[in-house]
Wavefront OBJ file of the C-alpha trace (Angstrom):
o trace
v 3.210 65.432 11.586
v 0.664 67.682 13.265
v 1.790 69.588 16.339
v -1.792 70.264 17.427
v -2.764 66.622 16.909
v 0.276 64.353 17.305
v -1.884 61.191 17.285
v -4.660 59.990 14.966
v -8.058 61.173 16.170
v -10.772 58.610 16.929
v -14.009 59.921 15.381
v -16.643 60.038 18.128
v -14.355 57.797 20.146
v -13.182 54.327 19.183
v -16.629 52.899 18.491
v -17.626 49.533 17.059
v -21.352 48.821 16.952
v -20.713 45.115 16.228
v -19.129 44.917 19.685
v -21.748 47.032 21.390
v -19.499 50.108 21.587
v -21.547 53.047 20.311
v -20.273 56.380 19.018
v -19.831 59.245 21.488
v -20.255 56.917 24.454
v -18.243 56.394 27.601
v -17.243 52.965 26.252
v -15.994 54.436 22.955
v -13.927 57.050 24.782
v -12.474 54.405 27.110
v -11.438 52.301 24.096
v -9.723 55.291 22.461
v -7.839 56.054 25.665
v -6.747 52.428 25.995
v -5.371 52.416 22.435
v -3.639 55.790 22.837
v -5.598 57.809 20.277
v -6.782 61.392 20.396
v -10.561 61.812 20.640
v -13.099 63.752 18.586
v -16.541 64.286 20.132
v -19.726 66.280 19.517
v -21.492 68.591 21.965
v -25.192 69.432 21.955
v -27.237 71.521 24.409
v -30.248 70.229 26.351
v -33.454 72.242 26.640
v -32.417 73.391 30.121
v -28.989 74.528 28.989
v -26.675 71.629 29.861
v -24.055 70.536 27.297
v -23.919 66.807 26.579
v -22.129 64.494 24.159
v -24.261 63.599 21.145
v -23.876 64.034 17.399
v -27.305 64.134 15.780
v -29.827 66.962 15.864
v -32.505 64.320 16.504
v -32.556 61.440 18.967
v -34.132 58.928 16.567
v -31.059 57.220 15.052
v -29.181 56.579 18.280
v -31.901 56.154 20.919
v -35.488 54.964 21.228
v -36.593 58.565 21.752
v -37.764 60.845 18.953
v -37.569 64.550 18.267
v -34.861 67.178 18.425
v -31.921 66.623 20.715
v -32.308 70.128 22.153
v -35.949 69.574 23.114
v -35.453 67.514 26.289
v -34.058 68.491 29.697
v -30.846 66.824 30.769
v -32.678 64.649 33.324
v -34.503 62.986 30.429
v -31.414 62.794 28.223
v -29.674 60.818 30.961
v -32.365 58.115 30.755
v -31.886 57.480 27.014
v -29.845 54.335 26.446
v -27.843 54.377 23.218
v -29.167 51.753 20.799
v -26.980 48.657 20.625
v -24.844 49.517 23.641
v -23.669 46.384 25.438
v -22.896 48.486 28.521
v -26.144 50.418 28.678
v -24.370 53.668 27.822
v -26.327 56.920 27.841
v -25.234 60.272 26.356
v -22.595 61.637 28.757
v -22.672 65.136 30.131
v -19.830 67.228 28.747
v -18.442 67.553 32.268
v -18.564 63.761 32.686
v -16.636 63.360 29.447
v -13.925 65.753 30.631
v -13.695 63.923 33.957
v -13.357 60.582 32.156
v -10.549 61.750 29.883
v -8.817 63.710 32.610
v -6.181 65.208 30.345
v -4.825 61.844 29.188
v -5.131 62.589 25.464
v -5.744 65.397 22.976
v -9.388 66.357 22.395
v -11.027 67.726 19.254
v -14.344 69.048 20.592
v -16.990 69.832 17.992
v -19.747 72.248 18.967
v -22.916 71.500 17.025
v -24.751 74.320 15.294
v -27.673 75.717 17.299
v -31.065 76.815 15.992
v -30.679 80.468 17.001
v -28.295 83.072 18.394
v -29.438 82.494 21.982
v -28.571 78.805 21.682
v -25.181 79.657 20.206
v -24.384 81.964 23.125
v -25.623 79.423 25.669
v -23.622 76.533 24.230
v -20.445 78.631 24.082
v -20.894 79.899 27.627
v -21.603 76.516 29.201
v -18.785 74.733 27.353
v -16.338 77.498 28.254
v -17.391 77.282 31.902
v -16.875 73.507 31.944
v -13.418 73.882 30.403
v -12.295 76.562 32.838
v -10.736 74.075 35.231
v -9.671 71.520 32.630
v -5.896 71.193 32.280
v -5.575 68.644 29.465
v -4.878 69.464 25.800
v -7.920 70.314 23.699
v -9.150 72.223 20.674
v -12.622 73.505 19.789
v -14.140 73.274 16.316
v -17.435 73.855 14.550
v -19.043 74.148 11.126
v -20.606 77.363 12.413
v -18.355 80.442 12.330
v -20.640 82.080 14.899
v -19.725 79.450 17.476
v -16.011 80.119 16.981
v -16.582 83.832 17.509
v -18.722 83.097 20.581
v -15.941 80.958 22.069
v -13.452 83.782 21.504
v -15.804 86.137 23.351
v -15.912 83.626 26.214
v -12.143 83.949 26.535
v -11.165 80.498 25.240
v -7.452 80.606 24.393
v -7.216 77.050 23.020
v -6.908 76.564 19.230
v -10.203 77.021 17.371
v -10.901 75.196 14.122
v -13.392 75.589 11.310
v -14.926 72.398 9.910
v -15.517 72.527 6.177
v -16.181 70.611 2.981
v -17.244 71.423 -0.561
v -20.829 72.293 0.422
v -21.806 70.124 -2.519
v -24.122 67.672 -0.722
v -27.714 68.911 -1.267
v -29.099 66.854 1.627
v -26.585 68.058 4.213
v -27.402 71.762 4.405
v -30.746 72.420 2.715
v -31.319 75.598 4.748
v -28.178 77.330 3.480
v -28.412 79.713 0.546
v -26.014 79.526 -2.369
v -24.217 82.615 -1.082
v -23.820 81.142 2.394
v -22.358 77.965 0.918
v -19.943 80.054 -1.148
v -18.744 81.938 1.938
v -18.296 78.718 3.925
v -16.633 76.805 1.080
v -14.060 79.544 0.561
v -13.611 80.338 4.271
v -14.429 83.995 3.646
v -15.307 84.434 7.336
v -11.590 84.345 8.170
v -11.361 88.081 9.071
v -14.021 87.476 11.745
v -13.252 83.961 12.981
v -9.442 83.903 12.759
v -9.533 80.111 13.080
v -6.314 78.330 14.048
v -6.787 75.085 12.118
v -9.072 73.489 9.544
v -10.926 70.194 9.797
v -11.826 69.215 6.242
v -13.736 66.369 4.628
v -11.148 64.123 3.040
v -12.584 64.395 -0.481
v -12.559 68.209 -0.197
v -8.897 68.698 0.679
v -8.409 70.073 -2.836
v -10.501 73.180 -2.087
v -8.482 76.299 -2.949
v -9.035 77.945 0.443
v -7.913 74.828 2.331
v -4.803 74.521 0.185
v -4.108 78.250 0.570
v -4.162 78.211 4.364
v -2.213 74.961 4.632
v 0.476 76.293 2.271
v 0.916 79.113 4.778
v 1.451 76.757 7.683
v -2.054 76.155 9.033
v -2.704 72.579 10.149
v -5.472 70.525 8.563
v -7.184 67.392 9.851
v -9.059 65.152 7.392
v -12.407 63.508 8.166
v -13.641 60.826 8.093
v -10.923 58.326 7.154
v -12.121 54.720 7.096
v -9.129 52.755 5.752
v -5.363 52.766 5.480
v -5.749 53.479 1.776
v -7.784 56.608 2.492
v -5.288 57.623 5.178
v -2.431 57.382 2.695
v -4.365 59.395 0.122
v -5.077 62.167 2.633
v -1.450 62.720 3.634
v -0.755 65.052 0.711
v -3.430 67.451 1.862
v -3.710 66.988 5.620
v -1.536 66.802 8.709
v -3.618 64.321 10.711
v -6.610 62.031 10.247
v -9.959 61.709 11.996
v -10.735 58.012 11.600
v -13.193 55.226 12.270
v -13.559 51.582 11.267
v -9.873 50.638 11.451
v -6.861 51.121 13.723
v -4.205 53.425 12.241
v -0.639 53.235 13.469
v 0.481 55.745 16.077
v 3.834 57.255 15.089
l 1 2 3 4 5 6 7 8 9 10 11 12 13 14 15 16 17 18 19 20 21 22 23 24 25 26 27 28 29 30 31 32 33 34 35 36 37 38 39 40 41 42 43 44 45 46 47 48 49 50 51 52 53 54 55 56 57 58 59 60 61 62 63 64 65 66 67 68 69 70 71 72 73 74 75 76 77 78 79 80 81 82 83 84 85 86 87 88 89 90 91 92 93 94 95 96 97 98 99 100 101 102 103 104 105 106 107 108 109 110 111 112 113 114 115 116 117 118 119 120 121 122 123 124 125 126 127 128 129 130 131 132 133 134 135 136 137 138 139 140 141 142 143 144 145 146 147 148 149 150 151 152 153 154 155 156 157 158 159 160 161 162 163 164 165 166 167 168 169 170 171 172 173 174 175 176 177 178 179 180 181 182 183 184 185 186 187 188 189 190 191 192 193 194 195 196 197 198 199 200 201 202 203 204 205 206 207 208 209 210 211 212 213 214 215 216 217 218 219 220 221 222 223 224 225 226 227 228 229 230 231 232 233 234 235 236 237 238 239 240 241 242 243 244 245 246 247 248 249 250 251
């Protein structure tokens, strides 16, 4: 049983599009709180430097808007209704999300990779500022080692996690070189990032670096688990699950 994450983690909240509850929405977070799960969410940065909850780098899949999610000011972001939402949900501000949760459950906050170093610094600074007065349990994670280092520089003392997988999906990271994928796959940035936990794709739990760190006591969460069968399979390589599409038991 994970000590960092004592409860299963609802991926982007407890969403169910068939019921009009869309990922990373106020309704999805409310459902996760009601069921007693921990919450994973994603944080992007608006063009005027305000962090908000949204997964994709483009607006197209989840809203009627088009273009990059960092290309609009927050005033416009707040007018974008999430497709299929029965409650008319819009992407919440990061501060609104923290106010909604109010320390009632554990958070796994993913910072999305930015297009340049200035964006990385800005996202880290604004998220750290928002968390300064937050008293509930939380962790920060990212695929980008630079964001973990930026959060350390901002003085964040909460556990920081690296998100990883086999870097074997050609369509996921076309901009990365073979060497960059090698470094990320084998977590060779450890001397710089000093991450506290690993969040690993469930089919990549076999990676030597993940097994190495877990064998030495580092906690691992497995994403994204979509069935009890997959949850059972992940238990040999992970300490907690990040799930969607079913309701796992809470020990």
